[in-house]
N, C-alpha and C positions, 0 to 999 in steps of 0.2 A: 504494500500500500504506500503510494507516494503521498507525502504531506505537502512538500514544497518543491517546485522546480523553479530555480531562481533565474533562469535565462542564461546562465553560464554553464560551467562544467559540473556543478554540484547539484545533486538531487538529495533531498532529505526524505527518508522513508523509515518504515518500521521493519525490524528484523526479529522474527519470533523463533526461527529455527533455520537450519541449513547453513550454507557456505557463508553468507553475509553475517549471520549470527556468530559463527565461529571467528570470523575476521574481526568483529567488534570485540569479542572476548579477548582476542590476542592484542588488539590495539590498547584496550584498557590495561592489560597486563604490562605492556611495554611502556606506556606513559607513566603508570603508577610506579614502575621500577625506576624510571628515569628521574622522577621528581622525589623519590624517597618514601612513597606511601607503603611500598613493600621493600624489604631489604635484600632479597635474593631472587633469582629467577625461579619460577614454578615449572613443574613438569608440563610439557607440551605447550609452554608459553601461555597458560591460562590460569588465572587465580581460582583455586578451588572454592566454590561458593554454591551451596545448595539453593540459594535464592535464584540462581540462573534458571532453574527449572520452571519458575513461575513468572519470570521477568520478560519484558520486551526491551530490546535495544533500539533506540532511535539513532539512526546513523546518517552521516554525511558521506555520500558515495560520489567520488570523483569518477565520472564515467569516461573521461578522456584517458584516465590511467587504469580504470577498472579496479579501483581499490577503495576500501573504507578509510577515510581520512579524519573522521571524528565520530564520537558517540557519547550518548548519555543513557544509562540504564534506568529503567523505571519499573518498580516492583510493588504490587498491591500489598497492603498491610491489613491483615484481618484482625489479629489479636495483639494489641500493643503490649500487653503484659508479658507475652512470650517472644516478642520481637527483639532481635539482638541489639538493634540500635538503641532502644530504650534501656536495655539491660546494661549497656556500657555506661550510661549516665546515671545509673542507680546511685543514690546518695549525693548526686550533684545537680539535681533538678532544682529549678527556681521555685519559690513559694507559689503554690496554687497551680503549677504546671501539670502535675499528674492528674488532678481533678479535671482540669480543662480538657486534657487529652482524652480522658475516659468519656466525657460527655460528647466530644466530637465523634469518637468511634461508635457511639451508640446511634448517631443520626446521619453520619456522612461517609462518603467513600474517600479513602485515604491511600496514598501511594508514596513510596520512598523514592527520592531522586538521588542517584549516585553522582559522584564527581564527574564533571565533563572531562573527556580525554580527546585531545586533538593532535594530529601530527604537526610538527614544526615544518615551515616552508621557508628556507633561507632565501630563496629567490624572490618571494613575494611576501614581505613582512605583514601586509594587511590581510593576507588570505586567511590566516589562523583566526584573526578577530572576526572576519566575516563568517567563518565556519561556526564559531561559538555563538554568534548572534543567531545564525540559522538554526542551530540545535536548540537553543532556548525557545525560539519562536515555535519550532516544530513540537517541542515538549508541551508548550502551552496549548497549541491546537489539538494535539493528541489527547490531552486531558479534557478538553471541551468535548471532543468526540466520544471519549470513553466515560464521560460524566464523572470525572474525578473532582472532588470538592477541595481537597487539601493535599499538599505535599509536605512530607517531613524530610529534613536534611540533616546529615551530620557532616559538616563542611569545614575544611581548612579555614581558619579565621581570616587569613589574607584573601583567599578566594571569595569569602563571604562579603568582605568589604567591596570587592570589585562588583559582585552581583548587585549589591545595594546601590552602588554608584550608578548603575544602569537604570535604576528606578524600581527594581523588584522590591516588594515588601516582605520582610522576614520578621517574625516574632520570635524572640529568643525564649527557649524553654529550659536551657541548662547552662551551667557554668562552663567555661572553656576547659577542656581536658585533652589528654593525649589520646588520639583515636586514629587508627589506620596510618600511623607514621608521622602525624603532625598534630599540632595544637588545633583543636577543632571545636565547633560550636553546634549545639542542637537547636534546630529551628523549625518553625511551622509556617507554612505559606498558604494562605487562602487563594485558591485559583481565581475566584470571582473578584477579588480585590486587586489583582495585579494590573489590569489595564488602567484603572483609575490612579493607582500609585505611580505607574510609569508616565502617564499623561501629566501629572502634577510635577514630577521630579525631572523628567528628561523628555521634553516634547519631540526632539529629533528621533530618539530611539522609539518613542511611541508611534511615530509615523511608519517606522519599519514594522513593528510588531502588529499594528492594526491594519496594515495594508493587505 
C-alpha cells in the first residue's frame, strides 16, 4: 500500500511482510548500531524483537536504487501493563501518568512509534531530512487510516527535541532514563492534536504535512 508518492524517486509505503519488511528490519539494525542504540551486530543483521510479529514498517523506498532508505516501525499496544516500554519506566513515571495511560487504553486505540532510521546520503545532505519528513507524514496518514488515536514513544531526548521543533506535540509521561542505548524520554502523542500543534508552531512544515 503506497501512502505517498512525492514526485521524485521516493515512495512511502507500508511493509507488513516479505522482502521490503526484511530490508526495513536490516536498515533499523544498521542505523541503531551506527548511532549506538545497540552495541554489537545481531545475527542476520536484524534486532531480535518479538514485536516485529505484530508490527508494520512504514518505509521510504528509493525506486531508482530499488532499496529501502528509511523506516519507522509502528506497533499496536493492547495491554500497557504488560508492554515492555512501560515496564522500562516503572518507578520513573511522572505523577498521574499511569492513571492517565490506563484511562486512555480503556477508550482509545494506541500504537508505539519506534525511532526513525534513515540512510545517510553524503551527496545530497537535504535528502535525509526530506526522507524523515516523508516518514513522519506517512506515519500520520497511516494512523488516520488505521484509526489510531494515540502514539506512545520512548525516544532519545535529543531526537525528541528535534521532533518538537517541527511542531509535533508530545506529552511527557516519565523521567529521562537510559533506554535502548541512550538517555530517552517516554511520551504520549494524540494523533488528532498534531495538525493543530504543527499549524501553530511551524506553518511551513504544516503546509507539507497537510498537503
